[in-house]
All heavy atoms as an XYZ file, in Angstrom:
920
protein
N      37.317    162.566     76.427
C      38.253    162.592     75.232
C      39.499    163.391     75.585
O      40.611    162.907     75.194
C      37.477    163.240     74.061
C      36.033    163.331     74.494
C      36.027    163.122     76.004
N      39.453    164.465     76.287
C      40.637    165.198     76.642
C      41.534    164.440     77.541
O      42.710    164.410     77.448
C      40.266    166.558     77.282
C      41.461    167.403     77.518
C      41.078    168.747     78.170
O      39.982    169.100     78.392
N      42.171    169.505     78.595
N      40.963    163.759     78.517
C      41.621    162.945     79.534
C      42.422    161.833     78.781
O      43.601    161.586     79.049
C      40.740    162.332     80.584
C      41.420    161.164     81.303
C      42.370    161.438     82.204
C      40.969    159.876     81.181
C      42.995    160.429     82.973
C      41.629    158.864     81.814
C      42.618    159.126     82.689
N      41.795    161.159     77.783
C      42.407    160.113     77.088
C      43.607    160.630     76.278
O      44.706    159.962     76.187
C      41.421    159.408     76.176
N      43.480    161.775     75.711
C      44.564    162.388     74.924
C      45.708    162.753     75.807
O      46.908    162.524     75.456
C      44.091    163.656     74.159
O      43.056    163.332     73.252
N      45.423    163.287     77.004
C      46.468    163.666     77.947
C      47.158    162.380     78.412
O      48.448    162.349     78.555
C      45.921    164.490     79.145
C      45.505    165.878     78.749
C      44.801    166.496     79.873
O      44.868    166.051     81.009
O      44.293    167.670     79.639
N      46.493    161.385     78.736
C      47.050    160.090     79.161
C      47.908    159.448     78.074
O      48.994    158.959     78.491
C      45.932    159.142     79.637
C      46.385    157.865     80.227
C      47.229    158.072     81.559
C      45.197    156.947     80.571
N      47.410    159.504     76.897
C      48.241    158.949     75.775
C      49.516    159.700     75.590
O      50.519    159.053     75.323
C      47.366    159.043     74.482
N      49.521    160.984     75.831
C      50.738    161.797     75.675
C      51.734    161.360     76.808
O      52.930    161.184     76.548
C      50.512    163.303     75.828
C      49.881    163.848     74.603
C      49.664    165.364     74.752
O      50.292    166.074     75.550
O      48.766    165.837     73.970
N      51.221    161.133     77.982
C      52.116    160.780     79.081
C      52.598    159.332     78.925
O      53.627    159.007     79.517
C      51.341    160.828     80.501
C      51.029    162.215     80.845
C      50.204    162.306     82.175
C      49.959    163.661     82.543
N      49.247    163.771     83.807
N      51.907    158.511     78.147
C      52.251    157.115     77.991
C      53.061    156.815     76.685
O      53.181    155.780     76.254
C      51.101    156.208     78.041
S      50.266    156.271     79.662
N      53.506    157.889     76.037
C      54.245    157.720     74.786
C      55.514    156.868     75.111
O      56.213    157.123     76.011
C      54.664    159.072     74.257
N      55.701    155.911     74.283
C      56.817    154.904     74.506
C      56.548    153.762     75.381
O      57.381    152.923     75.537
N      55.348    153.706     75.965
C      54.988    152.562     76.702
C      54.782    151.341     75.869
O      54.172    151.438     74.749
C      53.723    152.775     77.594
C      53.885    153.583     78.847
C      54.813    154.639     78.954
C      53.020    153.379     79.871
C      54.906    155.339     80.129
C      53.118    154.089     81.104
C      54.022    155.158     81.200
O      54.202    155.803     82.338
N      55.191    150.144     76.336
C      54.930    148.935     75.582
C      53.556    148.357     76.139
O      53.026    148.883     77.033
C      56.082    147.946     75.754
S      56.294    147.313     77.425
N      53.176    147.265     75.568
C      51.908    146.718     75.961
C      51.956    146.261     77.464
O      50.940    146.489     78.217
N      53.077    145.757     77.941
C      53.187    145.326     79.406
C      53.115    146.547     80.269
O      52.506    146.522     81.318
C      54.466    144.610     79.577
N      53.682    147.702     79.824
C      53.586    148.995     80.617
C      52.139    149.387     80.749
O      51.713    149.873     81.829
C      54.415    149.996     79.976
C      55.931    149.753     79.955
O      56.408    149.008     80.816
O      56.605    150.256     78.981
N      51.418    149.319     79.629
C      50.002    149.837     79.669
C      49.188    148.834     80.546
O      48.374    149.363     81.356
C      49.438    149.875     78.244
C      50.201    150.988     77.452
C      47.967    150.121     78.187
C      49.914    151.071     75.952
N      49.415    147.540     80.444
C      48.726    146.588     81.340
C      49.086    146.932     82.794
O      48.165    146.983     83.673
C      49.181    145.183     80.971
C      48.515    144.183     81.888
C      48.882    142.757     81.505
C      48.279    141.738     82.456
N      48.769    140.434     82.226
N      50.308    147.252     83.073
C      50.689    147.551     84.457
C      50.059    148.860     84.955
O      49.582    149.005     86.074
C      52.179    147.699     84.498
S      52.873    147.970     86.167
N      49.951    149.877     84.040
C      49.325    151.125     84.325
C      47.891    150.956     84.664
O      47.350    151.453     85.655
C      49.448    152.073     83.155
C      48.721    153.443     83.251
C      49.557    154.313     84.245
C      48.648    154.116     81.933
N      47.100    150.216     83.873
C      45.677    149.928     84.083
C      45.497    149.194     85.385
O      44.594    149.460     86.155
C      44.976    149.180     82.902
C      43.641    148.786     83.181
C      45.110    150.079     81.673
N      46.368    148.197     85.618
C      46.289    147.397     86.831
C      46.512    148.281     88.100
O      45.773    148.323     89.085
C      47.289    146.250     86.869
O      46.983    145.398     85.753
C      47.276    145.433     88.157
N      47.522    149.116     87.989
C      47.823    150.074     89.096
C      46.720    151.033     89.362
O      46.318    151.303     90.483
C      49.102    150.826     88.803
C      49.565    151.708     89.966
C      50.107    150.998     91.176
O      50.507    149.872     91.082
O      50.091    151.646     92.290
N      46.131    151.549     88.265
C      44.939    152.516     88.411
C      43.814    151.779     89.020
O      43.058    152.393     89.821
C      44.612    153.034     87.027
N      43.608    150.542     88.636
C      42.490    149.793     89.232
C      42.647    149.528     90.680
O      41.750    149.600     91.560
C      42.273    148.472     88.527
O      42.119    148.559     87.100
N      43.893    149.269     91.042
C      44.188    149.077     92.505
C      44.016    150.390     93.287
O      43.591    150.341     94.421
C      45.587    148.512     92.696
C      45.723    147.027     92.258
C      47.134    146.558     92.420
O      48.140    147.300     92.570
N      47.275    145.136     92.351
N      44.397    151.514     92.645
C      44.224    152.807     93.298
C      42.673    152.978     93.579
O      42.253    153.483     94.619
C      44.703    153.915     92.444
C      46.229    153.933     92.379
O      46.900    153.395     93.259
N      46.855    154.505     91.332
N      41.840    152.638     92.582
C      40.403    152.815     92.699
C      39.893    151.931     93.776
O      39.014    152.321     94.660
C      39.668    152.527     91.424
N      40.395    150.686     93.830
C      39.971    149.717     94.848
C      40.383    150.221     96.250
O      39.509    150.140     97.127
C      40.568    148.362     94.557
C      40.293    147.250     95.563
C      38.757    146.928     95.453
C      41.071    146.022     95.221
N      41.534    150.698     96.396
C      42.028    151.210     97.714
C      41.130    152.434     98.156
O      40.897    152.629     99.276
C      43.520    151.643     97.684
C      44.436    150.452     97.584
C      45.857    150.974     97.620
N      46.804    149.959     97.043
C      47.383    150.073     95.911
N      47.239    151.180     95.095
N      48.196    149.128     95.481
N      40.868    153.251     97.201
C      40.059    154.452     97.526
C      38.616    154.145     97.849
O      38.118    154.614     98.823
C      40.086    155.367     96.264
C      39.400    156.700     96.453
C      39.500    157.602     95.214
N      39.405    156.926     93.970
C      38.303    156.442     93.358
N      37.128    156.597     93.952
N      38.341    155.877     92.166
N      38.091    153.081     97.212
C      36.661    152.791     97.448
C      36.522    151.860     98.677
O      35.607    152.023     99.451
C      36.090    151.982     96.257
O      36.290    152.864     95.102
C      34.628    151.750     96.400
N      37.430    150.950     98.837
C      37.447    150.058     99.923
C      38.721    149.987    100.717
O      39.460    149.003    100.751
C      37.050    148.586     99.442
C      35.721    148.412     98.827
C      35.578    148.263     97.478
C      34.597    148.412     99.666
C      34.290    148.083     96.935
C      33.329    148.183     99.108
C      33.163    148.079     97.768
O      31.927    147.964     97.186
N      38.984    150.997    101.484
C      40.283    151.108    102.252
C      40.336    149.962    103.275
O      41.427    149.559    103.690
C      40.392    152.504    102.770
C      38.901    152.915    102.816
C      38.270    152.230    101.669
N      39.258    149.502    103.776
C      39.218    148.579    104.828
C      39.726    147.199    104.444
O      40.031    146.365    105.270
C      37.817    148.423    105.440
C      36.721    147.778    104.562
C      36.004    148.782    103.637
O      36.508    149.935    103.386
N      34.811    148.472    103.193
N      39.810    146.928    103.205
C      40.258    145.525    102.771
C      41.762    145.276    103.126
O      42.172    144.221    103.358
C      40.101    145.311    101.232
C      40.983    146.163    100.386
C      38.663    145.364    100.913
C      40.941    145.785     98.942
N      42.497    146.458    103.378
C      43.874    146.286    103.814
C      44.087    146.243    105.335
O      45.140    146.075    105.745
C      44.716    147.405    103.141
C      44.749    147.318    101.712
C      43.965    148.081    100.866
C      45.541    146.307    101.053
C      44.063    147.968     99.518
C      45.559    146.180     99.676
C      44.755    147.026     98.850
O      44.804    146.880     97.561
N      42.964    146.482    106.039
C      43.036    146.461    107.523
C      42.440    145.168    108.119
O      42.463    144.986    109.336
C      42.168    147.614    108.029
N      42.079    144.243    107.297
C      41.556    142.981    107.795
C      41.983    141.808    106.969
O      42.327    141.936    105.843
C      40.006    142.983    107.853
O      39.562    141.813    108.408
C      39.405    143.110    106.431
N      41.998    140.646    107.624
C      42.376    139.436    106.818
C      41.073    138.629    106.526
O      41.142    137.625    105.885
C      43.234    138.527    107.657
O      42.712    138.192    108.943
N      39.898    139.204    106.960
C      38.614    138.530    106.686
C      38.281    138.701    105.160
O      38.756    139.667    104.565
C      37.448    139.177    107.515
C      37.684    139.001    109.042
O      38.368    138.024    109.388
O      37.197    139.843    109.782
N      37.597    137.677    104.645
C      37.073    137.841    103.352
C      35.884    138.796    103.303
O      34.979    138.564    104.096
C      36.685    136.434    102.801
C      37.897    135.571    102.490
C      37.433    134.266    101.842
C      38.665    133.400    101.581
N      38.252    132.180    100.845
N      35.939    139.754    102.385
C      34.870    140.772    102.260
C      34.117    140.568    101.018
O      34.755    140.264     99.965
C      35.452    142.162    102.384
C      36.249    142.467    103.699
C      36.921    143.798    103.591
C      35.393    142.364    104.959
N      32.857    140.844    100.944
C      32.111    140.795     99.740
C      32.077    142.229     99.253
O      31.544    143.111     99.906
C      30.696    140.251     99.971
C      29.986    140.103     98.685
C      28.659    139.310     98.953
O      28.368    138.883     99.947
N      27.886    139.172     97.871
N      32.606    142.464     98.037
C      32.688    143.789     97.490
C      31.720    143.969     96.408
O      31.405    143.026     95.585
C      34.110    144.026     96.928
C      35.282    143.759     97.881
C      36.564    144.003     97.184
C      35.142    144.596     99.100
N      31.178    145.141     96.288
C      30.363    145.515     95.177
C      31.237    146.124     94.078
O      31.649    147.257     94.186
C      29.237    146.510     95.588
C      28.300    146.952     94.497
O      28.381    146.353     93.402
O      27.568    147.925     94.662
N      31.564    145.281     93.042
C      32.424    145.721     92.030
C      31.965    146.951     91.266
O      32.683    147.802     90.853
C      32.729    144.593     91.042
C      33.332    143.383     91.790
C      33.641    145.038     89.928
C      34.632    143.582     92.484
N      30.612    147.058     91.132
C      30.069    148.285     90.388
C      30.321    149.552     91.137
O      30.127    150.634     90.571
C      28.606    148.017     90.149
O      27.797    147.973     91.369
N      30.663    149.515     92.470
C      30.920    150.683     93.194
C      32.286    151.212     92.942
O      32.561    152.369     93.258
C      30.715    150.387     94.722
N      33.146    150.430     92.326
C      34.480    150.907     92.061
C      34.476    151.639     90.717
O      34.165    151.078     89.716
C      35.513    149.690     92.008
C      35.500    148.970     93.294
C      36.928    150.172     91.709
C      36.177    147.596     93.232
N      34.855    152.937     90.798
C      34.871    153.812     89.645
C      36.308    154.342     89.423
O      36.884    154.974     90.227
C      33.959    154.930     89.755
C      32.486    154.572     89.949
C      31.871    153.889     88.768
O      32.140    154.345     87.657
N      31.112    152.818     88.969
N      36.820    153.899     88.268
C      38.170    154.430     87.916
C      38.051    155.916     87.513
O      37.140    156.301     86.785
C      38.770    153.694     86.697
C      39.337    152.398     87.032
C      39.558    151.573     85.695
C      40.593    152.422     87.757
N      38.941    156.739     88.042
C      38.875    158.130     87.797
C      40.218    158.612     87.178
O      41.248    157.862     87.157
C      38.634    158.990     89.034
O      39.806    158.828     89.899
C      37.391    158.579     89.731
N      40.220    159.817     86.627
C      41.510    160.305     86.084
C      42.525    160.427     87.196
O      43.798    160.240     86.858
C      41.231    161.767     85.499
N      42.168    160.709     88.392
C      43.108    160.778     89.528
C      43.812    159.409     89.787
O      44.999    159.391     90.041
C      42.385    161.182     90.765
C      43.232    161.515     91.915
C      42.434    162.157     93.132
N      42.861    161.615     94.329
C      41.991    161.314     95.301
N      40.735    161.533     95.196
N      42.461    160.761     96.358
N      43.012    158.298     89.655
C      43.610    156.897     89.693
C      44.666    156.735     88.686
O      45.819    156.179     89.060
C      42.536    155.871     89.642
C      41.532    155.984     90.772
O      41.870    156.241     91.906
O      40.319    155.779     90.420
N      44.425    157.141     87.479
C      45.406    157.044     86.388
C      46.613    157.877     86.647
O      47.713    157.511     86.337
C      44.789    157.220     85.051
C      44.057    156.047     84.503
C      42.686    155.883     84.635
C      44.757    155.018     83.866
C      41.973    154.765     84.183
C      44.082    153.913     83.369
C      42.673    153.769     83.569
N      46.310    159.127     87.049
C      47.434    160.062     87.302
C      48.378    159.549     88.405
O      49.603    159.596     88.209
C      46.860    161.461     87.782
N      47.862    159.001     89.443
C      48.719    158.366     90.447
C      49.484    157.166     89.881
O      50.629    156.863     90.203
C      47.893    157.897     91.659
C      47.467    159.017     92.568
C      46.780    158.506     93.760
N      46.473    159.637     94.646
C      45.623    159.566     95.679
N      45.116    158.422     95.989
N      45.388    160.562     96.449
N      48.769    156.356     89.040
C      49.445    155.204     88.489
C      50.584    155.579     87.530
O      51.706    154.974     87.633
C      48.358    154.331     87.720
N      50.367    156.687     86.779
C      51.481    157.189     85.900
C      52.658    157.621     86.734
O      53.813    157.344     86.350
C      50.967    158.340     85.004
C      52.117    159.097     84.334
C      49.970    157.841     83.924
N      52.426    158.186     87.877
C      53.590    158.581     88.767
C      54.280    157.346     89.352
O      55.466    157.551     89.648
C      53.055    159.459     89.847
C      52.530    160.863     89.349
O      52.918    161.274     88.270
O      51.794    161.504     90.167
N      53.640    156.238     89.419
C      54.286    155.125     90.141
C      54.847    154.144     89.159
O      55.646    153.242     89.553
C      53.213    154.324     90.992
C      52.823    155.159     92.171
O      53.540    155.944     92.715
N      51.562    154.865     92.678
N      54.488    154.195     87.850
C      54.985    153.240     86.854
C      56.252    153.750     86.263
O      56.403    154.928     85.887
C      53.895    152.993     85.750
C      52.640    152.465     86.298
C      54.442    152.105     84.609
C      52.768    151.137     86.965
N      57.210    152.871     86.106
C      58.482    153.186     85.400
C      58.361    152.306     84.181
O      58.511    151.094     84.234
C      59.728    152.803     86.227
C      61.004    153.151     85.461
C      59.718    153.660     87.572
N      58.201    152.839     82.972
C      58.162    152.139     81.725
C      59.477    151.370     81.471
O      60.582    151.706     81.873
C      57.893    153.160     80.629
C      58.027    154.481     81.277
C      58.203    154.423     82.743
N      59.321    150.328     80.731
C      60.443    149.365     80.415
C      61.570    150.167     79.758
O      62.751    149.889     79.959
C      59.967    148.272     79.530
N      61.227    151.060     78.857
C      62.263    151.848     78.185
C      63.107    152.656     79.119
O      64.325    152.888     78.844
C      61.616    152.736     77.117
N      62.594    153.042     80.214
C      63.346    153.819     81.201
C      64.073    152.976     82.234
O      65.020    153.374     82.843
C      62.397    154.755     81.935
C      61.904    155.888     81.128
C      60.961    156.811     81.814
O      60.925    156.754     83.038
N      60.358    157.734     81.088
N      63.641    151.675     82.351
C      64.271    150.724     83.274
C      65.541    150.160     82.623
O      66.413    149.789     83.273
C      63.330    149.543     83.584
C      62.293    150.005     84.600
C      61.576    148.775     85.135
N      61.079    147.891     84.103
C      59.713    147.882     83.670
N      58.962    148.746     84.150
N      59.378    147.062     82.741
N      65.562    150.105     81.292
C      66.706    149.567     80.603
C      67.906    150.448     80.792
O      67.837    151.583     80.539
C      66.438    149.288     79.091
N      68.999    149.879     81.218
C      70.215    150.604     81.464
C      71.402    149.883     80.853
O      71.346    148.663     80.716
C      70.362    150.866     82.966
N      72.406    150.704     80.580
C      73.572    149.995     80.018
C      74.324    149.332     81.167
O      74.260    149.764     82.336
C      74.466    151.039     79.385
O      74.868    152.045     80.301
C      73.858    151.737     78.183
N      75.002    148.309     80.804
C      75.859    147.586     81.833
C      77.109    148.346     82.178
O      77.924    148.568     81.243
C      76.174    146.198     81.242
C      76.743    145.299     82.242
O      77.192    145.728     83.407
N      76.971    144.069     81.957
N      77.308    148.733     83.383
C      78.453    149.538     83.763
C      79.720    148.686     83.890
O      80.743    149.208     84.155
C      78.088    150.114     85.067
C      77.139    149.154     85.720
C      76.368    148.489     84.507
N      79.619    147.379     83.671
C      80.794    146.522     83.832
C      81.819    146.903     82.720
O      81.452    147.161     81.558
C      80.428    145.051     83.768
N      83.095    146.778     83.136
C      84.156    146.998     82.075
C      85.408    146.283     82.536
O      85.509    145.877     83.682
C      84.464    148.505     81.905
C      84.867    149.212     83.138
S      85.061    150.944     82.801
C      85.438    151.539     84.491
N      86.297    146.076     81.637
C      87.501    145.341     81.928
C      88.408    146.133     82.924
O      88.325    147.351     82.787
C      88.229    144.969     80.610
C      89.241    143.895     80.884
C      88.843    146.226     79.956
C      89.784    143.265     79.602
N      89.023    145.433     83.784
C      89.918    146.117     84.643
C      91.123    146.784     83.961
O      91.697    146.257     82.915
C      90.550    145.111     85.653
C      89.656    144.646     86.810
C      90.337    143.562     87.610
C      89.250    145.702     87.675
N      91.492    147.859     84.486
C      92.677    148.614     83.962
C      93.846    147.605     84.146
O      94.002    147.059     85.154
C      92.880    149.866     84.796
C      93.992    150.681     84.285
O      95.179    150.354     84.660
O      93.784    151.639     83.601
N      94.764    147.563     83.150
C      95.894    146.700     83.167
C      96.771    146.987     84.409
O      97.535    146.105     84.920
C      96.661    146.994     81.884
C      95.636    147.562     80.982
C      94.641    148.249     81.800
N      96.800    148.188     84.920
C      97.651    148.544     86.085
C      97.086    147.992     87.344
O      97.769    147.770     88.340
C      97.828    149.999     86.174
C      98.607    150.557     84.996
O      99.567    149.910     84.572
N      98.204    151.735     84.510
N      95.674    147.766     87.455
C      95.030    147.309     88.602
C      94.928    145.814     88.637
O      94.865    145.181     89.738
C      93.531    147.973     88.661
C      92.818    147.503     89.910
C      93.694    149.519     88.750
N      94.808    145.265     87.508
C      94.600    143.784     87.428
C      95.542    142.932     88.255
O      95.153    142.088     89.016
C      94.576    143.328     85.923
C      94.168    141.925     85.795
C      94.138    141.562     84.278
N      93.770    140.114     84.152
C      92.613    139.740     83.772
N      91.660    140.590     83.430
N      92.342    138.473     83.705
N      96.830    143.165     88.194
C      97.779    142.409     89.048
C      97.497    142.456     90.512
O      97.720    141.583     91.306
C      99.160    142.881     88.743
C      99.027    143.633     87.444
C      97.590    144.092     87.349
N      96.965    143.628     90.995
C      96.658    143.741     92.360
C      95.447    142.946     92.877
O      95.360    142.612     94.004
C      96.279    145.294     92.671
C      97.454    146.273     92.300
C      96.948    147.712     92.509
C      98.620    146.026     93.242
N      94.611    142.592     91.914
C      93.405    141.828     92.274
C      93.271    140.437     91.871
O      92.463    139.707     92.267
C      92.202    142.577     91.686
C      91.899    144.041     92.191
C      90.794    144.653     91.391
C      91.741    144.101     93.705
N      94.235    139.932     91.105
C      94.313    138.693     90.518
C      94.311    137.525     91.562
O      93.502    136.615     91.536
C      95.481    138.429     89.575
O      95.368    139.389     88.503
C      95.424    137.062     88.960
N      95.142    137.725     92.630
C      95.269    136.711     93.649
C      93.899    136.608     94.431
O      93.443    135.479     94.643
C      96.377    137.030     94.670
C      96.774    135.870     95.567
C      97.989    136.163     96.401
N      97.432    136.498     97.770
C      97.988    137.401     98.502
N      99.100    138.138     98.221
N      97.509    137.647     99.692
N      93.294    137.661     94.722
C      91.967    137.617     95.428
C      90.898    136.958     94.556
O      90.040    136.148     95.045
C      91.509    138.984     95.858
C      92.308    139.578     96.999
C      93.565    140.257     96.511
O      93.911    140.169     95.298
N      94.287    140.799     97.428
N      90.937    137.246     93.260
C      89.948    136.700     92.382
C      90.153    135.241     92.191
O      89.147    134.432     92.230
C      90.079    137.450     91.011
C      89.038    136.982     89.944
C      87.629    137.138     90.363
C      89.286    137.726     88.620
N      91.385    134.751     92.106
C      91.713    133.307     91.956
C      91.181    132.579     93.163
O      90.683    131.524     93.124
C      93.169    133.069     91.761
C      93.649    133.480     90.351
C      95.178    133.478     90.282
C      93.017    132.619     89.312
N      91.412    133.185     94.404
C      90.964    132.645     95.648
C      89.457    132.468     95.711
O      88.906    131.467     96.050
C      91.493    133.493     96.865
C      90.943    133.027     98.149
N      91.475    131.864     98.722
C      90.090    133.524     99.030
C      90.769    131.726     99.891
N      89.956    132.665    100.038
N      88.755    133.614     95.251
C      87.288    133.496     95.178
C      86.799    132.416     94.188
O      85.831    131.661     94.499
C      86.701    134.853     94.841
C      86.715    135.915     95.860
C      86.310    137.223     95.313
C      85.810    135.513     97.042
N      87.440    132.286     93.125
C      87.040    131.324     92.063
C      87.272    129.912     92.623
O      86.456    129.029     92.326
C      87.787    131.426     90.797
C      87.364    132.659     89.939
C      88.088    132.783     88.714
O      89.230    132.286     88.537
N      87.492    133.404     87.688
N      88.349    129.722     93.370
C      88.590    128.421     93.983
C      87.520    128.075     95.004
O      87.042    126.918     94.935
C      89.986    128.350     94.613
C      90.388    127.087     95.197
C      91.792    127.109     95.737
C      92.226    125.768     96.293
N      93.599    125.796     96.863
N      87.127    129.008     95.819
C      86.056    128.785     96.792
C      84.797    128.489     96.098
O      84.017    127.530     96.554
C      86.006    130.047     97.755
C      87.062    130.185     98.730
S      86.888    131.578     99.872
C      85.225    132.040     99.773
N      84.407    129.279     95.151
C      83.141    129.053     94.474
C      83.160    127.852     93.670
O      82.092    127.265     93.434
C      82.824    130.325     93.642
C      82.509    131.602     94.437
C      82.311    132.794     93.425
C      81.280    131.434     95.278
N      84.306    127.460     93.109
C      84.373    126.277     92.268
C      83.878    125.008     93.088
O      83.362    124.023     92.546
N      84.215    125.005     94.390
C      83.708    123.881     95.239
C      82.188    123.832     95.342
O      81.573    122.808     95.517
N      81.592    125.070     95.365
C      80.138    125.098     95.508
C      79.439    125.006     94.113
O      78.316    124.528     94.022
C      79.703    126.415     96.105
C      80.294    126.584     97.550
C      79.600    127.672     98.268
N      80.190    127.957     99.488
C      79.769    127.364    100.632
N      78.870    126.501    100.728
N      80.452    127.684    101.766
N      80.094    125.390     93.038
C      79.528    125.307     91.653
C      80.586    124.584     90.810
O      81.254    125.183     90.072
C      79.358    126.734     91.149
C      78.420    127.534     91.959
C      78.908    128.494     92.883
C      77.065    127.388     91.876
C      78.125    129.298     93.671
C      76.192    128.159     92.654
C      76.752    129.113     93.552
N      80.621    123.288     91.027
C      81.718    122.506     90.289
C      81.617    122.511     88.779
O      82.654    122.270     88.120
C      81.436    121.062     90.876
C      80.106    121.012     91.334
C      79.783    122.397     91.761
N      80.487    122.894     88.169
C      80.359    122.870     86.796
C      80.939    124.158     86.111
O      80.931    124.297     84.940
C      78.960    122.632     86.334
C      78.419    121.355     86.797
N      78.896    120.101     86.357
C      77.538    120.998     87.725
C      78.347    119.127     86.909
N      77.498    119.613     87.841
N      81.178    125.196     86.999
C      81.669    126.483     86.419
C      83.082    126.284     86.073
O      83.813    125.516     86.636
C      81.459    127.580     87.451
O      82.320    127.361     88.588
N      83.527    127.144     85.092
C      84.934    127.134     84.725
C      85.602    128.507     85.030
O      84.906    129.513     84.845
C      85.004    126.889     83.232
C      84.559    125.485     82.743
C      84.652    125.293     81.315
C      84.120    123.919     80.991
N      84.130    123.719     79.529
N      86.733    128.494     85.615
C      87.354    129.754     85.905
C      87.577    130.608     84.686
O      87.879    130.200     83.637
C      88.767    129.342     86.473
C      88.649    127.912     86.816
C      87.652    127.331     85.907
N      87.300    131.912     84.898
C      87.467    132.883     83.847
C      88.870    133.562     83.894
O      89.253    134.132     82.915
C      86.442    133.978     83.926
C      85.086    133.467     84.006
C      84.639    133.115     82.559
C      83.125    132.726     82.566
N      82.785    131.829     81.624
N      89.507    133.522     84.978
C      90.862    134.066     85.177
C      91.854    133.013     85.198
O      91.754    132.092     85.964
C      90.935    135.030     86.354
C      92.345    135.573     86.555
C      89.926    136.134     86.286
N      92.907    133.168     84.378
C      93.980    132.193     84.374
C      95.003    132.605     85.411
O      95.340    133.845     85.568
C      94.685    132.215     82.973
C      95.683    131.187     82.741
C      96.195    131.232     81.259
N      96.754    132.495     80.978
C      97.933    132.979     81.321
N      98.831    132.221     82.057
N      98.372    134.130     80.946
N      95.529    131.587     86.134
C      96.548    131.889     87.134
C      97.878    132.238     86.449
O      98.529    131.328     85.866
C      96.631    130.641     88.059
C      97.581    130.952     89.235
O      98.218    131.983     89.281
O      97.639    130.113     90.132
N      98.324    133.414     86.581
C      99.620    133.802     85.887
C     100.792    133.075     86.524
O     101.832    132.911     85.838
C      99.769    135.293     86.091
C      98.841    135.609     87.285
C      97.829    134.573     87.320
N     100.719    132.589     87.747
C     101.828    131.891     88.419
C     101.953    130.475     87.894
O     103.021    129.882     88.099
C     101.714    131.974     89.950
O     100.522    131.326     90.306
C     101.749    133.385     90.429
N     100.915    129.961     87.289
C     100.919    128.558     86.826
C     101.985    128.361     85.684
O     102.526    127.329     85.454
C      99.497    128.121     86.363
N     102.215    129.456     84.938
C     103.101    129.346     83.781
C     104.594    129.591     84.206
O     105.448    129.307     83.481
C     102.779    130.446     82.819
C     101.436    130.204     82.116
O     100.992    128.989     82.035
O     100.851    131.122     81.667
N     104.755    130.084     85.464
C     106.131    130.426     85.875
C     107.046    129.268     86.112
O     108.229    129.201     85.914
C     106.077    131.283     87.172
C     105.482    132.603     86.966
C     105.332    133.449     88.190
O     105.693    132.980     89.259
O     104.873    134.577     88.175
N     106.374    128.090     86.517
C     107.160    126.880     86.838
C     107.591    126.104     85.698
O     108.428    125.309     85.815
N     107.121    126.320     84.505
C     107.486    125.501     83.270
C     108.522    126.148     82.514
O     109.062    127.134     82.581
C     106.298    125.247     82.411
O     105.441    126.358     82.293
């Protein structure tokens, strides 16, 4: 009971997929601990599943290896170019869009060519 309470505290904020991943990782830890030879051979081995015992140590290692979804989510660092920098990069960006447009013909350019308006 104490182990379950401690594990529950460590898993606060985990979603269902995180918990499934945690249990899977703990199970793999127990499998590796019980049958380390399965990773040293490509032969099919007959395993005694009842010999595999999940321990608190298996779960502790799994908790250390799992990154919950809430911690993986990050804000997008993308932002609009500074107006002073944009003119310096526009020509290169247009060149890249032209090159990629040949490979991805269904894409539409996001940057308008400022020199296209100069001739009219």
